[in-house]
Each structure stands twice: as C-alpha cells, then as structure tokens.
N, C-alpha and C positions, 0 to 999 in steps of 0.2 A: 594504518600502519602495520597491522600484521603479517599483511599479504606481502609488503615489502620485505620484513623477516621472515617470512616462510620463500620467497623466492631467493634470498641471500643465502638459507641455508641450503637451498641445492647448487648454491653454485652461479647463480645469476646475479648478476650486479650490473648498475647503470655505468656507462662510460662518464667519465670525469670531463668537464667543458675543457681543458687544455685536451685530452685525447679528440674532442669531436673538432676542436680548432685544427689538428694539425690533420686531421682527417679532411679535412675542407681544401687544408692547404696544399696539401700533397696532391689530393685529388685533382685539383686547379691546374698544379702547374705540371702533373701528367697529363692531363688532357695538352694544355699548351706545346708541352714537348712532340706528344704524339702529333698532334697538328703539323708543327714545325717539319719534324721528319717525314712525314707524307708529301708534303710539297716540297722540300729539296730532295725526295727520293733515297733518303738516310734511314738506313733499315735499323741500325743501331738505337738513334735517338729515337724512332716509332717505337719499338719495342721496352727502350729502356722508358718512357710516357707508359706505357701500358702495364709496366713496374710498379711504376710510382700510384699509377689508379689502381691497381688492383690490392699490391701489398697490404695494406693498412688491416683487411677483412682477415689476413693470417695472422698477426701481432695482435697481442690481448695486452701488454704491458705500455704504458704511454710512455717511457721513459726507450723502450724497443722501438716504438713507433719514429720517434724523432731521432734516436740516433742512426735507423735506417732509412729515414726519410730524408736527413741531411747527406748520408753517403749516396743514395740515387741521386740526390739534385750536383752533388759532387761530379758525377759520374755524366749527368745531361750537359751539364756546365764545361766539361773537359769534350765533351763528343761535339757540342753546338759551335766552341770556339773555333 
C-alpha cells in the first residue's frame, strides 16, 4: 500500500472505471468511423475516426474525455448521415 501512496505523491494515479469505459467506447467508435470512412472514400470521416481513437491519450480528466468524445461522435454522426 505504501507503493501506491508513493506513486500518488509523484502525481501518478490509476484511471477510474468510467474513464476506461469511455476509452474503450470511443476507441471502438473511432475504429468503426475510420473503417467506414476509408470504405466510402470520405476523408473527413476517416480523420474523425482517427481523432476519436487517439484523443483519449491527450486528455486526463474523465469529464473531459466524455465531453470531447460526445462532441466528436456528434461530428462523426453529422458526416456519416
């Protein structure tokens, strides 16, 4: 248990289950968008899918993960429809 406290004092914390669920959800949705965009030769949809797959690595807060993910999913939906 002391190791966990030492890591927390260094600023390293484990992600919450909600963060991990969002990471998986948006990663899968990004992969689907990327594949559909490549199949339909829609560059905007392909790059939106790439953004959905990669942005969780740049975001540390759970609320920010879900806010940006919902925004990008709305963008993908608008491009897909």
